[in-house]
Structure formats: C-alpha cells, structure tokens
Backbone bond lengths (Angstrom), bond angles and torsions (degrees), N, CA, C in turn:
res aa  C-N    CA-C-N  psi(-1)  N-CA   C-N-CA  omega(-1)  CA-C   N-CA-C  phi
1 X - - - 1.466 - - 1.528 109.73 -
2 X 1.337 118.52 136.97 1.465 120.09 176.90 1.514 111.23 -63.16
3 X 1.330 116.99 142.51 1.451 119.68 175.78 1.510 109.98 -72.28
4 X 1.334 116.10 146.64 1.467 120.71 -179.49 1.520 109.29 -70.43
5 X 1.353 116.39 132.96 1.458 121.18 -175.53 1.527 111.04 -106.76
6 X 1.309 114.93 148.51 1.452 120.92 174.93 1.524 108.12 -120.09
7 X 1.350 116.40 131.63 1.452 120.64 -178.60 1.524 109.79 -73.98
8 X 1.341 115.85 125.20 1.463 120.89 176.30 1.521 106.49 -130.27
9 X 1.338 117.28 106.14 1.460 120.58 -178.86 1.512 110.89 59.00
10 X 1.345 116.38 -116.97 1.451 120.86 -176.81 1.533 111.72 -97.82
11 X 1.352 118.15 -7.05 1.451 119.40 -172.28 1.520 110.68 -120.12
12 X 1.331 115.98 162.70 1.448 121.83 174.18 1.529 108.16 -100.04
13 X 1.347 115.17 124.64 1.455 119.90 -174.25 1.524 110.01 -72.73
14 X 1.320 116.58 143.75 1.448 121.15 176.59 1.513 111.58 93.25
15 X 1.311 116.22 -175.53 1.457 121.46 179.97 1.526 108.69 -73.78
16 X 1.307 116.60 127.27 1.455 121.16 -177.56 1.520 108.83 -102.68
17 X 1.313 116.56 105.87 1.455 120.34 179.48 1.518 110.01 -67.96
18 X 1.324 116.42 130.84 1.457 120.67 172.33 1.511 114.89 83.86
19 X 1.345 119.93 1.27 1.460 119.65 178.09 1.522 109.74 -73.85
20 X 1.333 115.77 131.04 1.456 122.64 -173.75 1.525 108.37 -106.83
21 X 1.319 119.09 142.58 1.466 120.59 176.30 1.526 110.71 -55.33
22 X 1.330 115.64 136.65 1.466 121.23 -175.11 1.525 110.91 -98.98
23 X 1.334 115.92 137.38 1.464 120.84 176.10 1.527 108.46 -66.26
24 X 1.324 118.60 129.22 1.474 120.66 -178.66 1.528 112.00 -60.73
25 X 1.327 115.43 152.68 1.460 122.03 178.35 1.525 109.12 -92.90
26 X 1.327 116.39 131.60 1.464 121.87 175.26 1.527 108.27 -91.47
27 X 1.323 117.15 101.60 1.462 121.16 -174.13 1.523 112.76 -65.99
28 X 1.330 117.02 -26.58 1.468 119.67 -179.45 1.525 112.07 -63.10
29 X 1.331 117.37 -23.21 1.464 121.19 -179.21 1.528 112.11 -66.29
30 X 1.314 116.94 -20.14 1.460 120.34 -169.13 1.528 113.36 -109.03
31 X 1.330 116.32 13.36 1.468 120.09 170.29 1.528 107.06 -75.62
32 X 1.337 119.17 121.36 1.478 120.48 -174.81 1.514 112.24 -64.87
33 X 1.317 115.80 136.06 1.461 121.95 -179.74 1.521 109.10 -121.48
34 X 1.322 116.17 115.85 1.460 120.54 177.95 1.523 110.24 -60.60
35 X 1.326 117.35 139.37 1.464 121.06 178.79 1.523 111.70 -122.25
36 X 1.310 116.62 18.38 1.450 122.42 178.31 1.516 108.98 174.20
37 X 1.312 115.23 177.31 1.462 120.58 178.28 1.523 108.60 -99.21
38 X 1.327 116.06 115.66 1.462 119.63 -179.73 1.529 109.49 -83.00
39 X 1.315 115.66 129.64 1.465 122.04 178.07 1.524 108.20 -107.95
40 X 1.313 115.88 121.64 1.465 120.81 -177.31 1.519 111.50 -65.37
41 X 1.336 115.07 142.52 1.457 121.80 175.31 1.532 111.45 -104.32
42 X 1.330 115.38 -22.88 1.468 120.49 -177.25 1.517 109.17 -168.97
43 X 1.341 116.37 -129.67 1.463 121.38 -178.79 1.528 112.70 -98.13
44 X 1.345 117.70 15.30 1.458 119.39 -171.51 1.528 112.77 -64.57
45 X 1.328 118.50 -33.75 1.461 120.74 179.54 1.528 110.30 -67.21
46 X 1.320 116.80 -47.60 1.475 120.79 179.13 1.524 111.10 -62.61
47 X 1.334 117.02 -42.87 1.466 120.33 -178.22 1.529 111.71 -64.31
48 X 1.335 116.48 -42.43 1.461 119.71 -179.73 1.527 110.87 -69.93
49 X 1.312 117.50 -35.19 1.465 120.82 176.34 1.524 110.93 -60.65
50 X 1.322 116.11 -44.59 1.471 120.41 177.77 1.521 110.48 -60.75
51 X 1.332 117.22 -43.74 1.460 121.42 -178.89 1.525 111.37 -62.17
52 X 1.334 117.14 -43.51 1.469 120.34 -179.74 1.516 110.40 -65.11
53 X 1.316 117.42 -47.26 1.474 120.28 -178.23 1.518 112.14 -65.03
54 X 1.328 116.94 -29.35 1.464 120.86 -179.77 1.525 112.90 -91.77
55 X 1.328 117.34 -5.32 1.460 120.34 -178.84 1.513 113.51 71.45
56 X 1.327 117.42 29.69 1.462 121.14 -179.32 1.520 110.71 -87.56
57 X 1.331 119.44 122.51 1.465 120.80 174.34 1.529 109.23 -60.00
58 X 1.332 117.16 129.95 1.459 120.58 -167.31 1.518 110.07 -130.27
59 X 1.341 115.42 129.39 1.464 122.15 -178.47 1.520 109.78 -112.72
60 X 1.334 115.77 123.67 1.461 122.64 176.55 1.527 108.45 -105.93
61 X 1.313 116.75 119.65 1.462 120.49 178.25 1.522 108.95 -114.53
62 X 1.326 116.36 131.27 1.452 119.61 179.29 1.512 111.75 177.26
63 X 1.328 115.38 169.90 1.456 122.07 -178.99 1.527 111.15 -59.70
64 X 1.315 115.66 153.66 1.463 120.60 173.34 1.531 109.20 -62.49
65 X 1.309 115.19 152.42 1.455 120.15 171.18 1.509 116.43 74.13
66 X 1.351 117.86 13.07 1.462 118.66 -179.83 1.529 112.12 -100.28
67 X 1.341 116.65 3.42 1.460 119.55 172.61 1.511 116.06 102.38
68 X 1.335 118.92 21.68 1.465 120.09 -178.90 1.530 111.29 -63.29
69 X 1.327 116.68 -45.78 1.469 119.95 179.87 1.517 111.17 -66.49
70 X 1.324 116.78 -40.05 1.468 120.34 177.89 1.526 110.67 -63.71
71 X 1.326 117.06 -37.45 1.463 121.54 177.36 1.520 110.90 -60.93
72 X 1.327 116.82 -49.32 1.470 120.53 -179.06 1.525 110.34 -62.17
73 X 1.328 116.78 -43.82 1.467 120.59 179.60 1.524 110.84 -62.84
74 X 1.315 116.23 -42.52 1.463 120.80 -179.75 1.527 111.29 -60.49
75 X 1.332 117.00 -47.17 1.458 119.97 -177.11 1.525 110.76 -68.62
76 X 1.335 117.34 -39.17 1.467 119.48 178.03 1.529 110.90 -64.37
77 X 1.333 117.19 -40.75 1.463 120.24 177.87 1.527 110.73 -64.86
78 X 1.328 116.21 -41.19 1.463 121.11 -177.68 1.522 111.46 -67.26
79 X 1.330 117.33 -32.75 1.464 121.52 -176.43 1.530 112.91 -100.68
80 X 1.346 116.94 8.05 1.472 121.78 179.70 1.528 110.55 55.51
81 X 1.322 115.30 50.24 1.460 122.42 -179.14 1.520 109.80 -113.90
82 X 1.324 117.24 125.76 1.456 120.85 177.84 1.527 110.05 -62.15
83 X 1.328 115.69 146.73 1.462 120.54 -173.32 1.526 110.37 -128.75
84 X 1.338 115.45 114.48 1.462 122.48 173.76 1.525 107.14 -103.35
85 X 1.327 117.14 119.35 1.461 121.88 -173.03 1.517 110.65 -114.89
86 X 1.337 115.41 139.10 1.462 120.20 173.98 1.524 108.95 -139.50
87 X 1.341 115.84 130.97 1.464 121.90 177.68 1.523 108.87 -92.42
88 X 1.318 116.05 108.83 1.460 121.44 -176.35 1.525 110.95 -74.76
89 X 1.320 115.85 153.44 1.459 121.64 175.25 1.516 108.94 -154.93
90 X 1.329 116.19 172.55 1.467 120.02 178.07 1.524 111.01 -66.07
91 X 1.335 117.02 -18.05 1.458 120.97 178.92 1.515 114.05 -91.34
92 X 1.330 117.98 0.80 1.464 120.90 178.14 1.523 110.08 -63.05
93 X 1.325 116.35 133.23 1.459 121.50 -177.01 1.526 110.64 -114.75
94 X 1.323 114.70 173.27 1.459 120.40 175.81 1.524 110.34 -59.25
95 X 1.326 116.83 -36.03 1.455 120.34 179.59 1.517 112.79 -63.49
96 X 1.340 117.04 -34.19 1.462 120.27 178.29 1.525 111.26 -67.07
97 X 1.317 116.27 -38.06 1.466 121.06 -176.62 1.526 111.57 -84.01
98 X 1.319 117.12 -46.26 1.463 121.61 -175.75 1.525 112.23 -92.98
99 X 1.322 116.21 -47.02 1.461 121.42 -177.63 1.515 110.00 136.93
100 X 1.344 115.55 170.36 1.464 119.46 -178.63 1.525 110.12 -154.99
101 X 1.329 113.37 158.93 1.460 120.91 177.83 1.523 110.62 -80.10
102 X 1.333 115.98 140.81 1.463 122.10 174.85 1.526 108.55 -124.12
103 X 1.320 115.69 139.95 1.451 121.11 176.67 1.518 109.78 -95.54
104 X 1.326 116.52 130.33 1.459 121.99 177.55 1.523 108.61 -124.10
105 X 1.314 115.98 174.85 1.458 120.45 -179.54 1.524 111.75 -62.11
106 X 1.337 116.31 -27.86 1.470 120.20 -178.11 1.522 113.33 -98.24
107 X 1.334 117.31 2.68 1.457 120.34 178.52 1.519 112.34 131.50
108 X 1.318 116.35 -165.82 1.462 121.82 -177.64 1.525 110.92 -88.94
109 X 1.319 115.06 141.75 1.459 121.82 171.88 1.518 108.19 -132.65
110 X 1.311 116.03 157.99 1.463 120.92 -179.15 1.519 109.14 -112.68
111 X 1.332 116.43 124.16 1.458 121.81 176.35 1.519 108.66 -99.11
112 X 1.315 115.80 119.50 1.455 119.98 -178.45 1.518 110.93 -65.76
113 X 1.327 116.70 143.81 1.453 121.73 171.26 1.514 110.61 -78.14
114 X 1.324 116.11 -179.07 1.466 119.43 -173.66 1.530 112.20 -67.25
115 X 1.314 117.90 -29.39 1.466 119.77 -176.45 1.533 111.67 -69.73
116 X 1.334 120.14 -56.32 1.478 118.32 176.72 1.524 112.76 -66.23
117 X 1.346 117.31 -29.47 1.466 119.55 176.64 1.522 110.54 -60.74
118 X 1.336 116.75 -45.84 1.458 120.71 -179.51 1.528 111.31 -63.37
119 X 1.325 117.08 -39.32 1.465 120.44 177.47 1.530 110.15 -63.00
120 X 1.312 115.89 -43.70 1.462 120.87 -179.67 1.530 110.84 -63.87
121 X 1.329 116.64 -41.00 1.463 120.68 178.24 1.528 110.28 -62.52
122 X 1.326 116.96 -42.93 1.464 120.36 179.37 1.534 111.21 -62.96
123 X 1.325 116.30 -43.49 1.465 120.32 -176.09 1.521 113.55 -73.17
124 X 1.327 117.91 -36.29 1.454 120.80 -165.90 1.531 114.63 -112.57
125 X 1.334 118.17 -8.19 1.460 118.99 176.53 1.532 109.43 -73.34
126 X 1.305 116.41 160.84 1.463 120.75 -175.48 1.522 112.47 -62.43
127 X 1.343 116.71 -38.84 1.467 118.61 -175.98 1.518 114.07 -90.25
128 X 1.347 116.92 -4.12 1.475 121.91 177.17 1.531 111.90 56.13
129 X 1.314 116.26 37.66 1.469 121.22 -179.56 1.534 109.00 -134.19
130 X 1.326 116.62 135.15 1.464 119.49 177.14 1.525 110.24 -156.81
131 X 1.321 114.20 148.52 1.463 123.47 171.40 1.518 107.44 -123.29
132 X 1.318 116.29 135.66 1.459 121.46 167.13 1.516 106.90 -101.47
133 X 1.341 115.66 115.42 1.463 120.88 -178.72 1.522 109.36 -104.21
134 X 1.317 116.50 116.86 1.459 123.55 179.89 1.524 108.44 -106.43
135 X 1.322 116.01 103.84 1.456 121.62 -177.65 1.528 109.82 -82.28
136 X 1.324 116.13 133.63 1.471 123.98 -178.21 1.531 110.93 58.66
137 X 1.312 115.27 55.42 1.462 122.43 -177.55 1.523 112.29 -55.10
138 X 1.346 117.15 -38.13 1.464 118.30 -175.08 1.522 113.24 -79.19
139 X 1.345 117.45 9.16 1.459 119.65 168.04 1.531 111.07 -81.73
140 X 1.339 116.93 -14.96 1.461 120.80 -179.38 1.527 111.45 -71.43
141 X 1.322 115.38 144.27 1.453 120.14 172.91 1.535 109.23 -67.16
142 X 1.346 117.80 150.46 1.476 120.63 -175.03 1.525 114.39 -54.03
143 X 1.340 117.54 -38.87 1.465 118.51 -177.92 1.526 111.49 -70.58
144 X 1.323 117.94 -27.21 1.466 120.96 176.23 1.525 109.67 -74.62
145 X 1.322 116.81 -37.05 1.464 120.49 177.67 1.524 111.38 -55.93
146 X 1.327 116.77 -39.69 1.462 120.74 -175.55 1.527 112.91 -64.47
147 X 1.329 116.61 -20.90 1.463 119.75 -179.82 1.524 112.00 -66.73
148 X 1.322 117.48 -18.46 1.467 120.95 -177.58 1.530 112.22 -82.55
149 X 1.324 116.99 -21.29 1.465 120.71 -170.50 1.528 115.08 -52.85
150 X 1.353 119.07 -49.53 1.471 117.68 -174.14 1.518 115.18 -67.61
151 X 1.331 117.63 -19.17 1.461 119.44 177.88 1.521 110.60 -88.74
152 X 1.331 116.69 -33.06 1.460 119.91 -179.34 1.520 111.64 -72.85
153 X 1.332 117.59 -36.40 1.463 119.12 -176.84 1.531 110.65 -86.94
154 X 1.314 116.76 -166.77 1.462 121.16 -171.30 1.527 114.00 -70.03
155 X 1.323 118.22 -10.29 1.467 118.83 176.39 1.530 110.73 -67.48
156 X 1.313 117.21 -36.98 1.475 123.82 175.17 1.528 112.21 51.36
157 X 1.322 116.94 38.27 1.460 119.39 -176.11 1.523 110.82 -157.69
158 X 1.337 114.32 164.52 1.457 120.61 174.81 1.521 107.59 -158.38
159 X 1.327 116.95 147.05 1.466 121.37 178.07 1.517 108.52 -98.52
160 X 1.318 115.68 124.94 1.464 122.57 -178.78 1.525 108.20 -135.96
161 X 1.323 116.88 132.08 1.468 120.93 177.58 1.522 111.22 53.84
162 X 1.345 115.08 42.97 1.469 121.96 -179.86 1.523 113.00 57.27
163 X 1.328 116.02 31.56 1.468 121.60 177.13 1.523 108.69 -135.68
164 X 1.321 115.25 138.53 1.452 120.64 179.22 1.531 109.59 -86.22
165 X 1.321 115.69 119.72 1.456 121.43 173.47 1.528 106.86 -103.20
166 X 1.326 115.43 109.92 1.456 121.86 -174.11 1.528 109.15 -131.02
167 X 1.320 116.23 136.25 1.459 120.42 179.63 1.523 110.47 -68.91
168 X 1.327 116.03 130.80 1.462 121.31 178.09 1.525 110.67 -68.96
169 X 1.316 115.70 154.42 1.458 119.75 171.24 1.530 108.85 -63.79
170 X 1.323 116.27 139.33 1.448 120.40 175.39 1.519 115.46 91.20
171 X 1.350 117.89 -11.87 1.462 117.84 177.50 1.529 109.15 -79.68
172 X 1.328 115.49 154.87 1.465 121.56 175.96 1.527 107.82 -104.47
173 X 1.300 116.04 113.36 1.462 120.41 -176.04 1.518 109.92 -146.64
174 X 1.320 115.16 140.25 1.456 119.30 170.30 1.512 109.81 -155.64
175 X 1.308 115.21 163.67 1.465 122.46 173.50 1.520 107.99 -104.50
176 X 1.315 115.55 124.84 1.463 121.63 173.11 1.525 106.92 -110.61
177 X 1.298 115.98 134.74 1.464 120.25 -179.66 1.517 109.69 -130.11
178 X 1.312 115.83 151.66 1.458 120.87 173.16 1.519 108.43 -122.62
179 X 1.312 115.52 155.05 1.451 119.37 174.32 1.517 109.54 -151.79
180 X 1.339 114.63 152.06 1.448 121.04 175.17 1.516 109.70 -80.64
181 X 1.332 118.10 159.20 1.464 120.64 178.29 1.527 111.80 -58.31
182 X 1.316 116.70 158.50 1.460 122.21 -174.79 1.522 113.20 -65.46
183 X 1.351 117.97 -20.63 1.461 118.82 -179.19 1.528 112.23 -81.61
184 X 1.333 118.69 0.52 1.457 120.94 172.42 1.522 108.95 -74.00
185 X 1.330 115.92 143.18 1.455 119.90 175.77 1.523 109.64 -77.01
186 X 1.345 116.22 153.28 1.457 120.90 175.85 1.507 114.61 77.29
187 X 1.342 118.07 17.90 1.458 119.94 177.64 1.518 109.29 -117.16
188 X 1.328 115.27 153.55 1.455 121.73 176.97 1.516 109.83 -106.38
189 X 1.318 116.03 157.48 1.454 119.34 169.54 1.525 108.74 -73.81
190 X 1.310 117.51 143.50 1.457 119.28 174.53 1.519 109.94 -68.87
191 X 1.335 115.29 141.09 1.463 118.69 171.87 1.527 108.95 -55.26
192 X 1.325 116.42 140.95 1.461 119.21 -179.65 1.525 111.44 -60.06
193 X 1.342 116.80 -37.03 1.458 118.65 -178.33 1.527 111.13 -68.88
194 X 1.337 117.27 -29.81 1.469 119.76 176.62 1.518 110.57 -77.43
195 X 1.322 117.36 -46.75 1.466 120.14 -179.02 1.528 110.92 -60.59
196 X 1.332 117.01 -33.80 1.466 119.66 -178.73 1.525 112.20 -66.60
197 X 1.329 117.50 -16.91 1.461 121.27 -179.41 1.524 112.65 -86.41
198 X 1.334 118.03 -7.95 1.458 122.19 -176.81 1.520 111.99 -104.78
199 X 1.326 115.13 148.34 1.459 122.18 156.68 1.527 105.04 -106.88
200 X 1.328 118.53 -179.72 1.454 118.53 178.35 1.502 112.87 157.28
201 X 1.330 115.40 -160.29 1.447 119.76 -179.18 1.522 110.14 -152.09
202 X 1.325 114.51 154.27 1.456 122.05 171.95 1.523 107.02 -96.09
203 X 1.316 116.46 120.51 1.464 121.59 179.07 1.516 108.05 -92.73
204 X 1.297 116.35 112.13 1.456 120.67 -177.52 1.528 110.54 -71.16
205 X 1.337 115.01 154.00 1.464 119.68 175.25 1.525 107.80 -58.87
206 X 1.332 117.65 130.11 1.471 119.59 -174.17 1.519 112.61 -65.17
207 X 1.315 115.97 151.61 1.460 121.27 175.82 1.527 109.46 -71.66
208 X 1.332 115.64 168.19 1.466 119.72 178.91 1.521 111.31 -59.10
209 X 1.318 117.01 -39.59 1.467 119.78 -179.65 1.526 111.39 -67.78
210 X 1.332 117.26 -36.33 1.461 119.78 177.77 1.525 110.92 -68.12
211 X 1.342 116.82 -42.62 1.463 119.89 177.18 1.523 109.88 -60.76
212 X 1.325 115.54 -44.60 1.469 120.10 -178.12 1.518 111.78 -58.39
213 X 1.321 117.08 -30.41 1.458 120.34 -175.68 1.530 113.17 -77.26
214 X 1.325 118.36 -15.99 1.466 120.32 -175.08 1.528 112.87 -109.24
215 X 1.331 118.08 -1.01 1.461 121.96 -176.44 1.526 110.41 -103.92
216 X 1.321 115.96 144.13 1.466 121.47 172.67 1.529 108.47 -83.38
217 X 1.335 116.72 108.65 1.455 121.64 -175.58 1.530 112.33 -98.54
218 X 1.295 117.91 18.26 1.462 121.09 179.28 1.531 110.62 -55.13
219 X 1.334 116.54 128.77 1.471 124.23 177.75 1.527 114.20 67.21
220 X 1.335 118.00 11.96 1.456 120.97 179.16 1.528 108.48 -100.07
221 X 1.334 118.80 114.81 1.474 120.48 179.39 1.525 111.33 -59.38
222 X 1.321 115.37 131.03 1.470 119.24 -173.46 1.523 112.14 -68.82
223 X 1.337 117.59 -52.73 1.466 120.73 -173.26 1.525 112.51 -72.15
224 X 1.330 116.87 -38.68 1.457 120.34 -172.79 1.520 114.02 -90.27
225 X 1.343 117.59 -21.24 1.468 119.66 -175.02 1.531 111.85 -127.14
226 X 1.338 117.37 -57.20 1.463 120.33 -173.54 1.526 111.92 -59.18
227 X 1.310 118.27 -56.46 1.460 120.70 -176.30 1.526 112.70 -62.16
228 X 1.348 119.48 -45.15 1.471 119.21 176.80 1.531 112.78 -62.76
229 X 1.334 117.20 -36.72 1.461 120.25 -179.61 1.524 111.32 -64.46
230 X 1.325 116.71 -42.74 1.462 120.45 177.63 1.527 110.83 -63.66
231 X 1.327 116.68 -40.10 1.468 120.38 178.15 1.525 110.84 -64.21
232 X 1.336 117.06 -41.10 1.463 120.96 179.90 1.525 111.05 -62.70
233 X 1.338 117.19 -41.77 1.457 120.45 -179.23 1.529 111.03 -59.77
234 X 1.326 117.04 -46.46 1.465 120.82 178.89 1.522 110.30 -64.33
235 X 1.333 117.30 -37.75 1.463 121.22 179.19 1.523 111.85 -63.47
236 X 1.354 117.26 -38.46 1.466 118.61 -178.43 1.531 111.58 -67.14
237 X 1.324 117.26 -31.30 1.465 119.55 175.60 1.518 109.91 -63.66
238 X 1.329 116.96 -44.75 1.464 120.84 178.90 1.530 110.78 -63.28
239 X 1.340 116.77 -41.14 1.464 120.21 -179.30 1.526 111.77 -66.91
240 X 1.337 117.15 -33.93 1.458 119.36 177.51 1.528 110.70 -67.58
241 X 1.317 116.49 -43.05 1.466 119.77 179.22 1.528 111.48 -63.40
242 X 1.335 116.38 -26.44 1.467 121.08 177.05 1.528 111.83 -89.57
243 X 1.351 116.68 6.45 1.468 123.52 178.20 1.529 113.09 63.53
244 X 1.325 116.95 25.59 1.463 120.16 176.32 1.524 111.55 -84.17
245 X 1.329 116.45 -30.38 1.460 122.28 178.06 1.524 108.23 -139.79
246 X 1.345 116.13 165.43 1.458 121.05 -179.39 1.523 113.44 -110.06
247 X 1.329 117.13 -0.72 1.462 120.06 -174.18 1.516 109.79 -127.71
248 X 1.325 115.88 133.13 1.457 121.93 178.27 1.526 109.05 -107.09
249 X 1.327 116.78 131.55 1.458 120.56 175.04 1.528 108.10 -66.94
250 X 1.325 116.37 118.71 1.459 121.95 -173.23 1.527 110.97 -99.57
251 X 1.322 115.05 174.12 1.460 120.87 174.54 1.524 109.61 -59.10
252 X 1.324 116.52 -39.94 1.465 120.62 177.50 1.523 111.05 -61.14
253 X 1.329 117.26 -41.61 1.464 121.15 179.06 1.531 111.31 -63.96
254 X 1.319 116.04 -39.17 1.469 120.12 -179.75 1.527 110.43 -66.01
255 X 1.324 116.42 -42.44 1.462 120.21 177.02 1.524 110.66 -60.77
256 X 1.331 116.78 -42.70 1.456 120.70 179.81 1.531 111.18 -68.07
257 X 1.325 117.11 -35.21 1.470 121.29 175.63 1.530 109.63 -58.19
258 X 1.329 116.48 -46.34 1.463 120.24 -178.15 1.528 111.33 -64.90
259 X 1.321 117.20 -40.08 1.465 120.33 177.89 1.531 110.12 -64.24
260 X 1.339 116.34 -40.34 1.466 120.51 -179.88 1.523 110.65 -66.43
261 X 1.326 116.74 -42.57 1.465 121.27 178.68 1.531 110.28 -58.91
262 X 1.331 116.54 -44.93 1.459 119.76 -179.79 1.527 111.61 -66.13
263 X 1.350 116.65 -34.77 1.466 119.95 178.33 1.524 110.79 -64.34
264 X 1.336 117.10 -43.70 1.460 120.23 176.88 1.531 111.11 -66.44
265 X 1.324 115.84 -40.16 1.458 120.79 -179.00 1.531 111.39 -60.20
266 X 1.313 116.82 -34.26 1.465 121.26 -176.89 1.523 113.24 -76.74
267 X 1.326 117.82 -13.23 1.465 119.87 -173.79 1.524 114.40 -117.35
268 X 1.340 117.76 -14.97 1.468 120.06 -176.30 1.529 111.32 -84.28
269 X 1.333 116.44 148.24 1.461 122.32 170.06 1.527 108.24 -140.24
270 X 1.329 116.04 -178.75 1.461 120.43 -173.87 1.520 113.33 -61.17
271 X 1.307 118.32 -23.50 1.458 120.75 -178.34 1.522 113.02 -76.66
272 X 1.341 116.17 -9.88 1.465 119.79 -176.73 1.517 113.23 -88.82
273 X 1.311 118.78 -6.23 1.456 121.23 -175.53 1.515 109.83 -130.13
274 X 1.332 114.82 159.17 1.458 119.69 178.52 1.517 110.20 -78.19
275 X 1.338 115.90 169.08 1.460 120.85 -175.39 1.512 112.89 -64.01
276 X 1.355 117.48 -27.75 1.460 120.37 -176.24 1.530 112.84 -97.29
277 X 1.337 117.46 12.15 1.462 121.77 179.64 1.522 108.91 -129.94
278 X 1.315 116.55 129.23 1.464 119.58 178.55 1.524 110.10 -79.42
279 X 1.337 114.99 160.81 1.464 119.06 178.12 1.524 110.32 -60.88
280 X 1.326 117.50 -42.94 1.464 121.00 -178.37 1.518 111.15 -61.46
281 X 1.339 117.28 -39.35 1.469 120.27 178.81 1.525 111.00 -66.21
282 X 1.328 116.15 -40.78 1.462 119.98 179.90 1.516 111.11 -66.07
283 X 1.329 116.22 -43.60 1.466 119.72 178.62 1.523 110.63 -61.97
284 X 1.332 116.93 -43.49 1.457 120.67 -179.52 1.519 110.55 -62.71
285 X 1.333 116.86 -44.67 1.460 120.30 -179.73 1.528 111.19 -60.49
286 X 1.341 116.49 -47.01 1.462 119.40 -179.11 1.530 111.46 -65.48
287 X 1.321 116.91 -37.04 1.465 119.49 -179.89 1.524 110.91 -67.96
288 X 1.314 117.70 -40.30 1.463 120.97 177.83 1.528 109.81 -61.63
289 X 1.314 116.86 -45.28 1.468 119.77 179.80 1.531 111.44 -65.00
290 X 1.334 116.01 -40.24 1.463 121.26 -173.37 1.520 113.27 -79.37
291 X 1.334 116.31 -40.01 1.467 120.21 -171.02 1.521 114.33 -105.51
292 X 1.344 117.57 -9.54 1.460 119.55 -179.92 1.527 111.56 -122.72
293 X 1.327 116.67 -59.92 1.466 119.29 -172.24 1.520 112.58 -63.60
294 X 1.326 117.74 -31.62 1.457 119.20 -179.45 1.526 112.86 -68.57
295 X 1.326 118.00 -13.36 1.466 121.21 178.10 1.533 111.63 -71.62
296 X 1.321 116.02 -17.08 1.463 120.27 -173.79 1.525 109.17 -107.83
297 X 1.332 115.96 103.14 1.459 120.69 -176.04 1.524 112.36 -77.41
298 X 1.322 116.99 -25.84 1.466 120.49 178.64 1.536 109.76 -79.45
299 X 1.321 116.12 129.00 1.468 120.53 -175.29 1.529 111.65 -59.18
300 X 1.328 117.57 -47.30 1.464 120.21 -177.26 1.522 111.25 -63.15
301 X 1.332 116.67 -40.08 1.464 119.51 177.96 1.528 110.62 -65.66
302 X 1.323 115.43 -41.13 1.463 119.19 179.51 1.534 110.77 -61.68
303 X 1.333 116.99 -39.72 1.454 120.60 178.47 1.529 111.10 -67.25
304 X 1.321 116.89 -37.01 1.467 120.82 177.56 1.524 110.62 -61.34
305 X 1.343 115.87 -45.35 1.462 120.29 179.95 1.526 110.56 -70.38
306 X 1.323 116.93 -34.78 1.464 120.55 177.74 1.524 111.34 -60.28
307 X 1.326 116.34 -43.98 1.464 120.59 177.73 1.517 110.25 -60.57
308 X 1.344 116.23 -41.46 1.460 119.49 -179.86 1.533 110.93 -67.85
309 X 1.345 117.18 -36.55 1.462 120.59 176.38 1.531 110.44 -62.10
310 X 1.330 116.52 -42.39 1.460 120.02 177.18 1.528 110.95 -56.94
311 X 1.324 115.48 -39.90 1.468 119.94 -176.69 1.527 111.31 -70.87
312 X 1.349 116.38 -50.62 1.471 118.72 -170.84 1.532 112.38 -77.99
313 X 1.341 116.84 -34.20 1.458 119.03 -179.09 1.522 113.14 -91.46
314 X 1.350 116.91 -14.27 1.449 119.61 -178.38 1.519 113.03 71.46
315 X 1.344 116.12 27.57 1.453 120.70 177.34 1.524 109.05 -104.16
316 X 1.301 116.07 168.08 1.465 120.42 178.97 1.524 108.76 -139.21
317 X 1.331 115.69 99.32 1.455 120.14 -178.06 1.532 110.18 -74.27
C-alpha cells in the first residue's frame, strides 16, 4: 500500500511510491523570440500587457492568420516574460498537458507536460515570469479542457508524478489561449467552467485598410493586384459565414501571395507567355492558382472562389 503523503511546499513528505525521475527543464528554450514585426491594430498590445502583468487568464478569439501568436510573442518579448507554447488539437492527450513516462535504456523517466513545465519556468527562471500560450484551445476535447482549471483559478497548482507543482508567491504567471470562431469546423465549445475563468477579447477580422498597413506591397501593382486581393479576402469571410466555403483568406495568406507574386516576377520573361498574354497577366494567373485556389481542397468551393477571382481581378481562367 502507498504511504500516506502530506503536502509540504512543492514536495510530498515521506517516501513517494511510484515517483519517477523527471527530465530537467531547459529554461533557455522558453525565452520568447520574435519572428516578425507586429503591427498594432488597436489597444490589443496594451490590454495583453496588463493581463500578463496582473496574472489574468486571457482568451483571444479571432480568425486564423491575423497575428494572434505574433501578438503574444511580441508582448512576452517586450515584457521579458518566458513563453511556453503548445498547439492544441483534437489529438491532444492528458500526457501532453500533464506529462508522461518514457522508457530509456537506463530506466524510466518522466517528461513534464506543458502545464507543469510552465509552472516550473515561472518559479525557477531568473525573472520569475512565464506565460503558457495554448493555441487553438477549443480544439481540445472537453475532458482535456478540465485539466487546466486548477492552475487557472486560485488553486494555482496541480499534482503530477506524485509531486505538487504550485506557483510561488510573487511570480508573474498566466495562461493565454487563442481560439478560432465557433463557425470553424473541427472546434469544440469551451466548457463553461473553463470559459468562466478567462477574460479576453474577440479580435475582429481586420479591415482592408488595416490589412494594407501590415503587408509588404513592394512590386505589387495597386489597381490590378493589391486592391482586388484585399476585396477578395473580405469576400471570403462573408462567404464562410454564409457556409459557401470553409476557408477564409487571412493576413498570412495575403503576405504569402505577395511573396509568391514577387518570386514569379523575378523569373518570368517574354518567352514564358504567349503572344496574346502579357507577363503581368500570366504572373497574376499563376499566383492566384498557387497562393489562393490551392487553399480550397473541395472542388465546389474552389470553383466558387475561382468565379470570384475572375470578377475581382478581371481575369478569365
């Protein structure tokens, strides 16, 4: 029979039956590294900074590709806050969140999941600051969602591998989560008890002018490419809400479209097109096929978007 344990600080007093040696945490892995230049759309940077400094669990809801992850990374870098990131999915298990045993040649070891790892980073890093960022939180199954409750609320602790992981007094720690809107396929509703533990904001799909301000438009013709592309992106959001398509052209997609257009522009010459087609028309056609139409795996949806591309760009595939 296991001996009865008494919680003392971070450890369980006495002999702990079944406790497995834990793989050490590499704190250097969790120093936030910017991967782009974040352009503010409103007060989201200030609001998230306040939430992190106050330890408020914060939920960001919005379309894919509008910069939610970049926003979190930017604020963590700006505030010198360690960042533990996990991309949630329907396949996420208890072992991913809490941890699991691994067998090695020298015996069993325990690899901490993201939740105790984040607590450990907050407690033991030099700056005593950490954020656990859970991307696409509502992809988690309901029973996995419930595992977050004791760390988000005032308990601020969880028992893993017969050890109590509890946030120290004075550390700055919070969980930030993002989720796609409810009309996305493959997402779950958040448990009411989990959602009630969050504050946050809904980030609306940016306007054409806001998108235009964050994209590198170098070598992109304004009338023939830039303006139609912005119109198409807004149109796909409307079509998704009307259940005509399942994919919305995001800010990320627009940036990639521009990079693809420039790549084609740098390699094409007059010998690549027929006499009745200009180079610009050929480049535009190939970019639309490569950077937009391929996003739609369903044939009917692809045809719907193709018709709209013909209208807004004035091309005829």
